[in-house]
N, CA and C of each residue as an Amber inpcrd file, in Angstrom:
protein
   471
   2.7490000   4.6560000   8.2540000   2.4660000   3.8320000   7.1920000
   2.0550000   2.4670000   7.7320000   0.8020000   2.1710000   7.7090000
   0.3240000   0.9420000   8.3330000  -0.6240000   0.0930000   7.4350000
  -0.4350000  -1.2590000   7.5780000  -1.2180000  -2.2570000   6.7960000
  -1.3210000  -3.4800000   7.6590000  -2.4160000  -4.1620000   7.6630000
  -2.6190000  -5.3710000   8.4570000  -3.6450000  -6.1760000   7.9310000
  -3.6370000  -7.5620000   8.1420000  -4.5450000  -8.5320000   7.6570000
  -4.9930000  -8.4900000   6.1890000  -6.1730000  -8.9330000   5.9280000
  -6.5930000  -9.1210000   4.5440000  -6.8610000  -7.7550000   3.9830000
  -6.1340000  -7.3740000   2.9730000  -6.2520000  -6.0620000   2.3330000
  -6.8380000  -6.2600000   0.8800000  -7.9110000  -5.5810000   0.5690000
  -8.6100000  -5.5470000  -0.7040000  -9.0610000  -4.1800000  -0.9950000
  -8.2820000  -3.4460000  -1.5940000  -8.6460000  -2.0890000  -1.9070000
  -9.5370000  -2.0800000  -3.2000000 -10.5480000  -1.4280000  -3.2350000
 -11.3900000  -1.2880000  -4.4260000 -10.7020000  -0.2020000  -5.2910000
 -10.3140000  -0.5750000  -6.5080000  -9.5180000   0.3560000  -7.3270000
 -10.2880000   1.7420000  -7.5230000 -11.6470000   1.6560000  -7.6660000
 -12.3080000   2.8940000  -7.9980000 -12.4620000   3.7740000  -6.6840000
 -12.2260000   3.2050000  -5.5280000 -12.3690000   4.0280000  -4.3750000
 -11.1370000   4.1730000  -3.5080000 -10.0020000   3.9440000  -4.1560000
  -8.6970000   4.0230000  -3.4440000  -8.2880000   5.4950000  -3.4070000
  -7.8520000   5.8980000  -2.2440000  -7.3820000   7.2460000  -1.9200000
  -5.8640000   7.0330000  -1.6690000  -5.0330000   7.7090000  -2.4060000
  -3.6450000   7.6210000  -2.1180000  -3.0580000   8.9740000  -1.8850000
  -1.8140000   8.9170000  -1.1830000  -1.1130000  10.1720000  -0.9900000
   0.4000000   9.7170000  -0.8410000   1.2060000  10.6430000  -1.1160000
   2.6010000  10.4100000  -1.0730000   3.3090000  11.6190000  -0.4180000
   4.3710000  11.2730000   0.3830000   5.1800000  12.4060000   0.9350000
   6.5750000  11.8630000   0.8870000   7.4620000  12.8300000   0.7950000
   8.9870000  12.4260000   0.6490000   9.7450000  13.6310000   1.2070000
  11.0300000  13.2770000   1.4550000  12.0810000  14.2600000   1.8420000
  12.5550000  15.0410000   0.7000000  12.1930000  16.2730000   0.6300000
  12.5500000  17.1020000  -0.5450000  13.9740000  17.3840000  -0.7030000
  14.7800000  17.0860000   0.3290000  16.2970000  17.3320000   0.1610000
  16.9600000  16.0480000  -0.4060000  16.2810000  15.0070000  -0.5880000
  16.9950000  13.7760000  -1.0350000  17.0340000  13.7300000  -2.5390000
  18.1410000  13.3260000  -3.0980000  18.3440000  13.1210000  -4.5100000
  18.0140000  11.6910000  -4.7830000  16.8640000  11.3740000  -5.2890000
  16.4170000   9.9550000  -5.5270000  17.1720000   9.2720000  -6.5990000
  17.8940000  10.0600000  -7.4670000  18.6540000   9.3370000  -8.5110000
  19.7970000   8.4820000  -7.9750000  20.1270000   8.7930000  -6.7540000
  21.2780000   8.0120000  -6.1190000  20.8290000   6.5250000  -5.8590000
  19.5350000   6.2070000  -5.7690000  19.0310000   4.9600000  -5.4020000
  18.8770000   4.1120000  -6.5380000  19.5190000   2.8820000  -6.5870000
  19.4870000   1.9560000  -7.7210000  19.0660000   0.5730000  -7.1900000
  19.2350000   0.3380000  -5.8690000  18.9090000  -1.0130000  -5.3390000
  18.0110000  -0.9120000  -4.1460000  17.4190000  -2.0140000  -3.8150000
  16.4930000  -2.0120000  -2.6220000  16.4260000  -3.3980000  -2.1380000
  15.9800000  -3.5520000  -0.8860000  15.6450000  -4.9110000  -0.2640000
  14.5320000  -4.6780000   0.7450000  13.8440000  -5.8390000   1.0360000
  12.8280000  -5.8410000   2.0900000  13.5310000  -5.6570000   3.4090000
  12.8540000  -5.0850000   4.3030000  13.4650000  -4.6940000   5.6880000
  12.3650000  -5.0960000   6.6340000  12.8900000  -5.5700000   7.8700000
  12.0130000  -5.7970000   8.8800000  11.4700000  -4.5480000   9.5590000
  10.3260000  -4.6780000  10.3210000   9.7580000  -3.5170000  11.0430000
   8.4410000  -3.0990000  10.5520000   7.8500000  -3.7960000   9.5970000
   6.5710000  -3.3860000   9.0880000   5.4450000  -4.2030000   9.7890000
   4.2500000  -3.9050000   9.3650000   3.0860000  -4.6750000   9.8650000
   2.5380000  -5.4320000   8.7310000   2.9910000  -6.6810000   8.5450000
   2.5920000  -7.5060000   7.3810000   1.1470000  -7.8470000   7.4570000
   0.6360000  -8.0350000   6.3250000  -0.7840000  -8.5890000   6.1470000
  -0.8290000  -9.9400000   6.7070000  -1.8420000 -10.2200000   7.5450000
  -1.9460000 -11.5420000   8.2460000  -2.3040000 -12.5720000   7.1930000
  -3.0250000 -12.3350000   6.1010000  -3.3560000 -13.2510000   5.1060000
  -2.1410000 -13.3740000   4.2200000  -1.6600000 -14.5890000   4.0840000
  -0.4690000 -14.8390000   3.1960000  -0.6610000 -14.4390000   1.7270000
  -1.9160000 -14.6530000   1.2030000  -2.2680000 -14.2400000  -0.1050000
  -2.0770000 -12.6980000  -0.2770000  -2.6100000 -12.0200000   0.6790000
  -2.4700000 -10.5590000   0.6990000  -1.0120000 -10.1700000   0.8100000
  -0.3370000 -10.6860000   1.6400000   1.0910000 -10.4320000   1.7590000
   1.8940000 -10.6700000   0.4400000   1.6380000 -11.7870000  -0.1570000
   2.2970000 -11.9760000  -1.3820000   1.8250000 -10.9570000  -2.5060000
   0.5330000 -10.5990000  -2.4550000   0.0500000  -9.6420000  -3.5170000
   0.7940000  -8.2710000  -3.2840000   0.9070000  -7.7680000  -2.0120000
   1.6150000  -6.6120000  -1.6900000   3.0620000  -6.6860000  -2.1120000
   3.7760000  -7.8340000  -1.8260000   5.2160000  -7.9270000  -2.1270000
   5.3580000  -7.9890000  -3.6710000   4.5710000  -8.7250000  -4.3660000
   4.6470000  -8.8790000  -5.7830000   4.4390000  -7.5120000  -6.5200000
   3.4240000  -6.8820000  -6.1200000   3.1010000  -5.5100000  -6.7330000
   4.1930000  -4.4650000  -6.4110000   4.7140000  -4.5320000  -5.1780000
   5.7470000  -3.5440000  -4.9640000   7.0750000  -3.9550000  -5.7120000
   7.4150000  -5.1540000  -5.7750000   8.6360000  -5.4920000  -6.5420000
   8.4560000  -5.1690000  -8.0260000   7.2770000  -5.4650000  -8.6070000
   7.0390000  -5.2050000  -9.9630000   7.2030000  -3.6080000 -10.2280000
   6.5240000  -2.8900000  -9.4270000   6.4520000  -1.4180000  -9.7060000
   7.9160000  -0.7880000  -9.3570000   8.5900000  -1.2340000  -8.3910000
   9.9800000  -0.6830000  -8.1210000  10.8750000  -0.9870000  -9.2960000
  10.6710000  -2.2720000  -9.8320000  11.5210000  -2.6360000 -10.9810000
  11.2670000  -1.7750000 -12.2410000   9.9580000  -1.4190000 -12.3340000
   9.4840000  -0.6440000 -13.4730000  10.1480000   0.8550000 -13.3760000
  10.5160000   1.2410000 -12.1580000  11.0970000   2.5140000 -11.9430000
  12.7190000   2.3470000 -11.8690000  13.1680000   1.2550000 -12.3910000
  14.6690000   1.0740000 -12.4550000  15.4260000   0.5850000 -11.2720000
  14.6880000   0.2300000 -10.2020000  15.3080000  -0.0940000  -8.9310000
  15.4230000  -1.6590000  -8.9540000  16.5580000  -2.1990000  -8.5810000
  16.8470000  -3.7010000  -8.5640000  16.7860000  -4.1540000  -7.0760000
  16.1200000  -5.3150000  -6.9340000  16.0470000  -5.8910000  -5.6950000
  17.3370000  -6.7070000  -5.4250000  17.9980000  -6.5020000  -4.2830000
  19.1130000  -7.2380000  -3.8960000  18.9220000  -7.8290000  -2.5200000
  19.7620000  -8.8170000  -2.1550000  19.6780000  -9.4350000  -0.8370000
  20.5250000  -8.7000000   0.1030000  21.6200000  -8.0950000  -0.3070000
  22.5620000  -7.4860000   0.6090000  22.9560000  -6.0220000  -0.0490000
  23.4390000  -5.1440000   0.7450000  24.0810000  -3.9420000   0.2870000
  23.0640000  -3.0410000  -0.5180000  21.8110000  -3.0640000  -0.0940000
  20.7830000  -2.1540000  -0.8030000  20.8820000  -0.8110000  -0.3440000
  20.6340000   0.1400000  -1.3250000  20.5930000   1.5490000  -1.0170000
  19.3330000   1.9480000  -0.2580000  18.2190000   1.2310000  -0.5720000
  16.9880000   1.5790000   0.0260000  16.3770000   0.2990000   0.7360000
  15.7280000   0.4690000   1.8450000  15.0400000  -0.5300000   2.4520000
  13.4900000  -0.3710000   2.2510000  12.7880000  -1.3400000   1.8890000
  11.3270000  -1.1990000   1.7910000  10.5230000  -1.9240000   2.9010000
   9.6520000  -1.1470000   3.5550000   8.8520000  -1.7820000   4.6780000
   7.4380000  -1.3890000   4.3020000   6.4710000  -2.3430000   4.5320000
   5.0800000  -1.9210000   4.3970000   4.3290000  -2.2560000   5.6820000
   3.1600000  -1.5790000   5.8200000   2.3580000  -1.7620000   6.9140000
   0.8590000  -1.8940000   6.3040000   0.0890000  -2.8570000   6.8730000
  -1.2710000  -3.1170000   6.3840000  -2.2210000  -3.1690000   7.4520000
  -3.4260000  -2.7870000   7.3850000  -4.5390000  -2.8080000   8.3200000
  -5.8310000  -3.0390000   7.6370000  -6.6830000  -3.5570000   8.4130000
  -8.1580000  -3.7130000   7.9780000  -8.9870000  -3.4230000   9.1810000
  -9.9710000  -2.5790000   8.9370000 -10.9410000  -2.1780000   9.9680000
 -12.3500000  -2.5050000   9.5710000 -13.2860000  -2.5800000  10.3370000
 -14.7040000  -2.7550000  10.0820000 -15.4250000  -1.3830000  10.3170000
 -16.1540000  -0.9370000   9.2110000 -16.8330000   0.2480000   9.3440000
 -18.3450000  -0.0810000   9.4700000 -19.1190000   0.7470000  10.1190000
 -20.5190000   0.6310000  10.1820000 -21.1930000   1.8010000   9.5260000
 -22.2420000   1.5270000   8.7490000 -22.9680000   2.6250000   8.0500000
 -24.4430000   2.3760000   8.2280000 -25.1420000   3.5700000   8.6680000
 -26.5510000   3.5130000   8.7600000 -27.1190000   4.3460000   7.5970000
 -27.5830000   3.5860000   6.5620000 -28.0450000   4.4250000   5.3640000
 -29.3770000   5.1490000   5.6580000 -29.5590000   6.2430000   4.8260000
 -30.7780000   6.9140000   4.9500000 -31.8730000   6.1250000   4.3070000
 -33.0950000   6.6540000   4.4200000 -34.2320000   5.9430000   3.9360000
 -34.1430000   6.0980000   2.4350000 -33.4410000   7.0890000   1.8160000
 -33.3730000   7.3050000   0.3590000 -32.1510000   6.5840000  -0.2080000
 -31.4750000   5.7390000   0.5660000 -30.3410000   5.0680000   0.0530000
 -30.7260000   4.1310000  -1.0650000 -29.8520000   4.0370000  -2.1540000
 -30.0950000   3.1550000  -3.2270000 -29.5300000   1.7200000  -3.0130000
 -28.6380000   1.6330000  -1.9960000 -28.1550000   0.3490000  -1.5610000
 -29.1330000  -0.5370000  -0.9090000 -29.1030000  -1.8310000  -1.1210000
 -30.0060000  -2.7210000  -0.3180000 -29.5810000  -2.6900000   1.0990000
 -30.6220000  -2.5760000   1.9250000 -30.3750000  -2.4850000   3.3970000
 -30.8600000  -3.7150000   4.1160000 -29.9560000  -4.3820000   4.8980000
 -30.4030000  -5.6130000   5.5950000 -31.5560000  -5.2560000   6.6250000
 -32.1960000  -6.2760000   7.1330000 -33.2400000  -6.0380000   8.1000000
 -32.8650000  -5.2050000   9.3620000 -31.5990000  -5.3190000   9.7020000
 -31.1180000  -4.5740000  10.9480000 -30.9960000  -3.1120000  10.5550000
 -30.9090000  -2.7630000   9.3160000 -30.7930000  -1.3350000   8.9040000
 -29.3290000  -0.8660000   9.0100000 -28.4340000  -1.7550000   9.3070000
 -27.0380000  -1.5010000   9.5090000 -26.1950000  -2.2070000   8.4420000
 -25.2680000  -1.4200000   7.7800000 -24.3840000  -2.0000000   6.8130000
 -22.9880000  -2.0590000   7.4160000 -22.2880000  -3.1580000   7.2750000
 -20.9550000  -3.3830000   7.7050000 -20.1000000  -3.5450000   6.4570000
 -18.9400000  -2.8270000   6.4460000 -18.0420000  -3.0940000   5.3870000
 -16.5760000  -2.9610000   5.9100000 -15.5920000  -3.5180000   5.1380000
 -14.2560000  -3.4740000   5.5310000 -13.4560000  -2.4130000   4.7680000
 -12.5760000  -1.7300000   5.5060000 -11.7670000  -0.7760000   4.9410000
 -10.3020000  -1.2190000   5.1330000  -9.4820000  -1.1080000   4.1280000
  -8.0360000  -1.4250000   4.2420000  -7.1430000  -0.2090000   3.9980000
  -6.0010000  -0.2700000   4.6800000  -4.9570000   0.7470000   4.5430000
  -3.6750000   0.0860000   4.2090000  -2.8730000   0.6970000   3.3100000
  -1.5290000   0.2530000   3.0730000  -0.6010000   1.4120000   3.0890000
   0.4630000   1.2370000   3.7490000   1.5650000   2.1960000   3.7730000
   2.8970000   1.5730000   3.3190000   3.5330000   2.1680000   2.3180000
   4.7700000   1.6060000   1.8680000   5.8070000   2.7590000   2.2280000
   6.9330000   2.3320000   2.9810000   7.9500000   3.2430000   3.3550000
   9.2230000   2.8560000   2.6270000   9.9110000   3.7550000   2.0560000
  11.2630000   3.6120000   1.4970000  12.2240000   4.3260000   2.4420000
  13.0910000   3.5240000   2.9860000  14.0920000   4.0700000   4.0030000
  15.5340000   4.0850000   3.3750000  16.1630000   5.1940000   3.6180000
  17.6210000   5.2550000   3.1270000  18.3810000   4.1880000   4.0200000
  19.0410000   3.2210000   3.4030000  19.7180000   2.1550000   4.1060000
  20.8390000   2.6950000   4.9970000  21.5080000   3.7160000   4.6500000
  22.5670000   4.2590000   5.3950000  22.1720000   4.9360000   6.6670000
  21.0790000   5.7440000   6.6130000  20.6190000   6.4930000   7.7560000
  19.4610000   5.8920000   8.4900000  18.7340000   4.9360000   7.8050000
  17.5400000   4.3320000   8.3920000  16.4040000   5.2710000   8.4650000
  16.4300000   6.5020000   7.7970000  15.3280000   7.4480000   7.7700000
  14.3870000   7.1740000   6.6390000  13.0800000   7.3950000   6.8110000
  12.1000000   7.3170000   5.7870000  12.3580000   8.5030000   4.8600000
  12.5750000   8.1550000   3.5440000  12.7950000   9.2200000   2.5240000
  11.5790000   9.4320000   1.6310000  10.7080000   8.3020000   1.6000000
   9.4770000   8.4110000   0.7600000   8.5130000   7.5210000   1.4260000
   7.1490000   7.9550000   1.3660000   6.0890000   7.1950000   1.9740000
   4.8790000   7.3040000   1.1380000   4.3330000   6.1880000   0.7850000
   3.0480000   6.1190000   0.0320000   1.9470000   5.5140000   0.9130000
   0.8140000   6.1280000   0.8690000  -0.3510000   5.5860000   1.5820000
  -1.5330000   5.3920000   0.7110000  -2.2090000   4.3410000   0.9300000
  -3.4740000   4.0420000   0.1590000  -4.4710000   3.4860000   1.1350000
  -5.8090000   3.8700000   0.8530000  -6.9130000   3.3650000   1.7240000
  -8.2060000   3.2600000   0.8960000  -8.9270000   2.3030000   1.2190000
 -10.2310000   2.1710000   0.4690000 -11.0970000   0.9790000   1.0490000
 -12.1800000   0.8820000   0.4470000 -13.2200000  -0.2040000   0.8550000
 -12.6260000  -1.5100000   0.2680000 -12.7520000  -2.6160000   1.0180000
 -12.2600000  -3.8750000   0.6690000 -13.3240000  -4.7560000  -0.0190000
 -12.6630000  -5.5910000  -0.8920000 -13.4420000  -6.6960000  -1.6140000
 -12.7440000  -7.9590000  -1.1450000 -13.4430000  -9.0400000  -1.3970000
 -12.9720000 -10.3870000  -1.0260000 -12.7170000 -11.3670000  -2.2240000
 -11.7650000 -12.1300000  -2.1290000 -11.3830000 -13.1320000  -3.1230000
 -10.0210000 -12.9430000  -3.6150000  -9.2300000 -14.0030000  -3.8760000
  -7.8440000 -13.9220000  -4.2570000  -7.5950000 -13.0680000  -5.4390000
  -8.4300000 -13.0620000  -6.4870000  -8.2090000 -12.2430000  -7.6900000
  -8.4380000 -10.8430000  -7.4220000  -9.4930000 -10.5610000  -6.5320000
  -9.8330000  -9.2220000  -6.2310000  -8.6840000  -8.5380000  -5.2520000
  -8.1350000  -9.3500000  -4.4450000  -7.0650000  -8.8880000  -3.5130000
  -5.9400000  -8.4490000  -4.4170000  -5.4700000  -9.3020000  -5.2800000
  -4.2960000  -8.9990000  -6.1540000  -4.5300000  -7.7790000  -7.0030000
  -5.7360000  -7.6220000  -7.5730000  -6.1490000  -6.4630000  -8.4140000
  -6.1270000  -5.1370000  -7.5820000  -6.7660000  -5.2540000  -6.4320000
  -6.8700000  -4.0260000  -5.6770000  -5.4710000  -3.6080000  -5.0890000
  -4.7040000  -4.5520000  -4.6360000  -3.3270000  -4.2190000  -4.1550000
  -2.5150000  -3.6240000  -5.3030000  -2.5900000  -4.3200000  -6.4250000
  -1.7590000  -3.8500000  -7.5830000  -2.1300000  -2.4070000  -7.9490000
  -3.4350000  -2.1540000  -8.0670000  -3.9060000  -0.8300000  -8.4100000
  -3.3860000   0.2980000  -7.2520000  -3.4030000  -0.1620000  -6.0150000
  -3.0880000   0.7790000  -5.0290000  -1.5710000   1.1330000  -5.0580000
  -0.8350000   0.1030000  -5.1530000   0.6480000   0.2520000  -5.3630000
   1.1040000   0.9370000  -6.5080000   0.4020000   0.6870000  -7.6490000
   0.7100000   1.3940000  -8.9040000   0.4630000   2.9160000  -8.8020000
  -0.6970000   3.2130000  -8.1040000  -1.0090000   4.6080000  -7.9830000
  -0.0550000   5.3170000  -7.1410000   0.3730000   4.6850000  -5.9930000
   1.3140000   5.3040000  -5.1050000   2.5740000   5.5290000  -5.7850000
   3.1420000   4.4230000  -6.4840000   4.5280000   4.5320000  -7.0350000
   4.5310000   5.2420000  -8.3330000   3.3760000   5.5930000  -8.8840000
   3.3390000   6.4730000 -10.0890000   4.0270000   7.7680000  -9.7540000
   4.0570000   8.1130000  -8.4620000   4.7290000   9.3460000  -8.0460000
   6.1280000   9.1170000  -7.4930000   6.7640000   8.1260000  -7.9800000
   8.1340000   7.7520000  -7.5310000   8.9660000   7.5950000  -8.8550000
  10.2180000   8.0240000  -8.9230000  10.8270000   8.9760000  -7.9540000
  10.3850000  10.3850000  -8.0110000  10.2650000  11.0610000  -6.9570000
   9.9630000  12.5260000  -7.0650000  10.9980000  13.2750000  -7.9080000
  10.6320000  14.4330000  -8.3410000  11.5400000  15.3030000  -9.1300000
  12.6780000  15.6260000  -8.2870000  13.8780000  15.8200000  -8.9690000
  15.0560000  16.1900000  -8.4190000  14.9550000  17.5310000  -7.5890000
  15.6040000  17.5450000  -6.3390000  15.5270000  18.7290000  -5.5210000
  16.0080000  20.0060000  -6.2190000
């Protein structure tokens, strides 16, 4: 689960997936806290958007954030990469004189670790084309986190 630098996922093109330990009873988890070990977004605005969205969505699922003695640790990873596209002659998109389009893709991974064992019990991943601007960042991150955490907690084993 990896995330880095400026993350701006376009809500309409976000791809998400979730995996979890099917042996875990998620009803036992009531509290969580941030934990070290992730790959934070380098842009502080993006980092704040990721943390705010995660906190809001976890609270909506009945989990309380605590500073000590949490049952779950939350770690996120962020990344940004540059993609190159060479559109065909029939492309509807405007093409620059070079004939090459550059765009940014972002990935976000959110891990929930059992605090007692340190093992990842749930993982959500999101990836998509990036947009720029503080409002766009917050909206894209919020949409990605919401889509991932819509599948939390998983059904009882």
